[in-house]
C-alpha positions in Angstrom: -11.0 -29.3 -45.2 -11.3 -32.2 -42.9 -7.5 -32.5 -42.6 -7.2 -28.8 -41.9 -9.7 -29.1 -39.1 -7.9 -32.3 -37.8 -4.4 -30.7 -37.8 -5.2 -27.1 -36.9 -8.6 -27.4 -35.1 -11.7 -25.4 -35.7 -11.4 -21.7 -35.5 -14.6 -21.8 -33.4 -13.2 -24.2 -30.9 -10.1 -22.1 -30.5 -12.1 -19.0 -29.9 -14.4 -20.8 -27.4 -11.4 -22.2 -25.5 -9.7 -18.8 -25.2 -12.9 -17.2 -24.0 -13.2 -20.0 -21.4 -9.6 -19.4 -20.4 -10.2 -15.7 -20.1 -13.3 -16.2 -18.1 -11.4 -18.6 -15.7 -8.6 -16.1 -15.3 -11.0 -13.2 -14.8 -12.8 -15.2 -12.1 -9.4 -16.0 -10.4 -8.6 -12.3 -10.5 -11.9 -11.5 -8.9 -11.3 -14.0 -6.2 -7.8 -12.7 -5.6 -9.1 -9.1 -5.5 -11.7 -10.0 -2.9 -9.0 -11.7 -0.8 -6.7 -8.6 -1.0 -9.5 -6.3 -0.1 -10.5 -8.5 2.9 -6.9 -8.7 4.1 -6.3 -5.0 3.8 -9.6 -4.2 5.5 -8.5 -6.6 8.3 -5.1 -4.8 8.6 -6.8 -1.4 8.8 -9.4 -2.5 11.4 -6.8 -4.5 13.4 -4.2 -1.8 13.6 -6.8 0.9 14.2 -7.9 -1.1 17.2 -4.3 -1.6 18.4 -3.6 2.1 18.0 -6.8 3.0 19.9 -5.8 0.5 22.7 -2.3 1.9 23.1 -3.6 5.5 22.9 -6.4 4.9 25.4 -4.7 2.6 27.9 -1.0 2.8 27.6 1.1 5.4 29.3 2.1 7.7 26.5 4.8 9.3 28.7 7.0 6.4 27.7 8.9 6.5 24.4 8.2 2.8 23.4 4.5 3.4 23.6 4.8 6.5 21.4 6.9 4.6 18.9 4.3 1.8 18.9 1.6 4.3 18.2 3.6 5.9 15.4 4.2 2.5 13.7 0.6 1.3 14.1 -0.9 4.6 12.8 1.5 4.6 9.9 0.5 1.0 9.0 -3.2 2.1 9.1 -2.3 5.0 6.7 -0.3 2.8 4.3 -3.0 0.0 4.4 -5.7 2.6 3.6 -3.7 3.8 0.6 -3.3 0.2 -0.7 -7.0 -0.5 0.0 -8.1 2.6 -2.0 -5.7 1.7 -4.9 -7.1 -1.8 -5.0 -10.7 -0.6 -5.1 -9.8 1.8 -7.8 -8.1 -0.8 -9.9 -11.0 -3.3 -9.5 -13.5 -0.6 -10.5 -11.5 0.0 -13.7 -11.5 -3.7 -14.7 -9.0 -6.5 -15.1 -5.7 -7.1 -16.8 -5.1 -10.7 -17.8 -1.6 -12.3 -17.7 -1.2 -11.8 -21.5 -1.9 -8.0 -21.1 -5.5 -8.1 -22.4 -7.6 -5.6 -20.6 -11.3 -6.2 -19.7 -13.4 -4.2 -20.5 -11.9 -2.5 -23.6 -8.3 -1.2 -23.3 -7.7 2.3 -22.0 -4.9 4.0 -20.1 -6.3 3.3 -16.6 -4.6 1.0 -14.2 -6.4 -2.3 -13.7 -6.2 -5.1 -11.1 -3.9 -7.8 -12.2 -2.2 -10.8 -10.5 1.2 -9.0 -10.1 -0.2 -5.9 -8.3 -1.8 -8.1 -5.6 1.5 -8.8 -4.0 2.5 -5.1 -3.9 -0.9 -4.1 -2.4 -0.5 -6.8 0.3 3.0 -5.7 1.3 2.4 -2.0 1.1 1.2 -1.7 4.7 4.6 -2.9 5.8 6.0 0.3 4.3 4.1 2.0 7.1 6.3 0.3 9.7 9.4 2.0 8.2 7.6 5.3 8.0 6.5 5.1 11.7 10.1 4.6 12.7 11.3 7.4 10.4 8.8 9.9 11.8 9.4 8.9 15.4 13.1 9.1 15.2 13.1 12.3 13.1 11.0 14.0 15.7 13.2 12.6 18.5 16.3 13.9 16.6 14.7 17.3 16.0 14.8 17.0 12.2 12.7 19.7 10.6 9.8 19.7 10.0 9.2 16.7 12.3 10.7 18.5 15.3 7.9 21.0 15.1 5.3 18.3 15.7 6.7 16.9 18.9 9.0 18.2 21.6 10.6 15.3 23.5 12.3 17.6 26.0 9.0 18.6 27.6 6.5 16.2 29.2 4.2 14.6 26.6 1.0 16.5 26.0 -1.9 15.4 23.9 -1.6 18.3 21.4 2.0 17.4 20.4 1.1 13.6 20.5 -1.8 14.3 18.1 0.5 16.2 15.8 3.0 13.4 15.7 0.3 10.8 15.1 -1.2 12.9 12.3 2.2 13.1 10.7 2.5 9.3 11.1 -0.9 8.7 9.5 -0.2 11.0 6.5 3.3 9.6 6.2 1.9 6.1 6.1 -0.7 7.1 3.5 2.0 8.5 1.3 4.6 5.9 2.3 5.8 5.0 -1.2 6.2 8.7 -2.1 7.9 9.6 1.2 10.4 6.7 0.8 11.1 7.6 -2.9 11.8 11.3 -1.9 14.0 10.2 1.0 15.9 7.9 -1.3 16.4 10.9 -3.7 17.6 13.1 -0.9 20.2 10.6 0.4 21.4 9.8 -3.2 21.9 13.5 -3.8 23.8 13.9 -0.5 26.0 10.9 -1.1 26.5 11.0 -4.9 25.8 14.6 -5.6 23.4 15.7 -8.2 24.5 13.1 -10.7 21.6 11.7 -12.7 21.8 8.4 -14.5 
């Protein structure tokens, strides 16, 4: 018995060590989640302030200011979606590096170390969406051309429509980009699946 304990260790020690490792990893995940939440909140508040500043003080008769607004508002939408996803995952629990779920396993998505990077970079999808919406409206691509008429002088109603589309587009940035990718693949390669 003593040799078994010497070579293989005590079962109690092994269990204790694993629980300590799990606790340390869970604490690291909690710390990372707080960091991600703080950064996303900072992005939301910061770009909301920048958007408000451009909208309130810049001359929205100039296209660069409108483009800047579209991009900033899309970043706010995309960061908000990432923020909500992060909060939802944290509320469901933790997924450790070995796949163990805390609390007990279920089919709900949980916060883990890998998703933190995606959540932090998701607001940058809003930059692309802002450009897409702005240039689609400028190029009279339906339905974006309905929101904003660049031939006429800018008015607040059409600008509000464009910014609303930018905010919603940013919020659904991942879905919008996936759909655009599908559209372009079907145009270029046909309806081939596989």
